[in-house]
C-alpha positions as CSV (number, residue, x, y, z in Angstrom):
1,X,58.4,-42.8,19.8
2,X,61.0,-43.3,22.5
3,X,59.3,-40.8,24.8
4,X,56.0,-42.7,24.4
5,X,57.8,-45.8,25.4
6,X,59.1,-44.1,28.6
7,X,62.7,-44.0,27.4
8,X,64.9,-41.0,28.1
9,X,66.0,-39.7,24.7
10,X,69.2,-38.2,26.2
11,X,70.4,-41.6,27.3
12,X,69.8,-43.4,24.1
13,X,73.3,-42.8,22.8
14,X,74.7,-45.4,25.2
15,X,72.4,-48.0,23.8
16,X,73.4,-47.3,20.2
17,X,76.4,-49.7,19.9
18,X,75.3,-52.1,17.2
19,X,78.6,-51.6,15.4
20,X,80.6,-53.0,18.4
21,X,78.0,-55.7,19.1
22,X,76.8,-56.9,15.6
23,X,74.1,-59.2,17.1
24,X,72.2,-56.2,18.3
25,X,69.6,-54.4,16.2
26,X,70.3,-50.7,15.3
27,X,68.7,-48.4,17.8
28,X,66.2,-47.0,15.4
29,X,64.9,-50.5,14.5
30,X,65.0,-51.5,18.1
31,X,62.7,-48.6,19.1
32,X,60.4,-49.3,16.2
33,X,60.2,-53.0,17.3
34,X,59.4,-52.0,20.9
35,X,56.8,-49.6,19.7
36,X,55.1,-52.3,17.6
37,X,55.1,-54.7,20.5
38,X,53.5,-52.3,22.9
39,X,51.1,-50.3,20.7
40,X,50.5,-52.6,17.7
41,X,51.3,-50.0,15.1
42,X,54.4,-48.7,13.3
43,X,54.2,-45.0,14.1
44,X,52.3,-42.7,16.5
45,X,49.1,-41.2,15.1
46,X,50.3,-37.7,16.0
47,X,54.0,-36.9,16.1
48,X,54.8,-33.8,18.2
49,X,58.1,-32.1,18.9
50,X,59.0,-31.5,22.6
51,X,58.3,-27.8,22.2
52,X,54.8,-28.5,20.8
53,X,54.1,-31.0,23.6
54,X,55.1,-28.5,26.2
55,X,53.0,-25.8,24.6
56,X,49.9,-28.0,24.5
57,X,50.5,-29.1,28.1
58,X,50.7,-25.4,29.2
59,X,47.5,-24.6,27.3
60,X,45.7,-27.5,29.0
61,X,47.0,-26.4,32.4
62,X,45.8,-22.8,31.8
63,X,42.3,-24.1,30.9
64,X,42.2,-26.2,34.1
65,X,43.4,-23.2,36.2
66,X,40.7,-21.0,34.7
67,X,38.0,-23.6,35.4
68,X,39.2,-24.0,39.0
69,X,39.2,-20.3,39.5
70,X,35.7,-20.0,38.1
71,X,34.5,-22.8,40.5
72,X,36.1,-21.1,43.5
73,X,34.5,-17.7,42.6
74,X,31.1,-19.3,42.1
75,X,31.3,-20.9,45.6
76,X,30.8,-24.5,44.4
77,X,32.9,-27.1,46.0
78,X,33.4,-25.4,49.3
79,X,33.6,-27.9,52.2
80,X,31.2,-26.1,54.5
81,X,28.5,-25.5,52.0
82,X,26.1,-28.2,50.9
83,X,26.1,-28.7,47.1
84,X,22.9,-28.9,45.1
85,X,22.7,-32.3,43.3
86,X,21.2,-32.7,39.9
87,X,19.5,-36.0,41.0
88,X,16.6,-36.1,43.4
89,X,17.4,-37.8,46.8
90,X,16.6,-41.5,47.0
91,X,13.5,-42.4,48.9
92,X,13.3,-45.2,51.4
93,X,10.5,-47.8,50.9
94,X,7.8,-47.6,53.5
95,X,7.6,-51.3,54.2
96,X,10.3,-53.2,56.1
97,X,12.2,-55.4,53.6
98,X,13.5,-57.8,56.3
99,X,10.0,-59.2,57.2
100,X,8.7,-61.2,54.2
């Protein structure tokens, strides 16, 4: 949850001082409270470990690279070549709109 909130999990130890400052919430409850405020739910829908998240990101990047390579090999998207559009070109009306 802390990663989704943009917090650095390595630096959370410095925030966990509720025993020295009893008016503060324990860190776990504080993170849950922030998560509830931002997302409106108690827990994430899908909880992933860092390793699983990295693996999924790598798979997603590999798919994007393969698609990009395929586009380059097919010649689509080259700056000098005109691209065929799926939509027909718009036609201009024959009459002059300014003279009514």
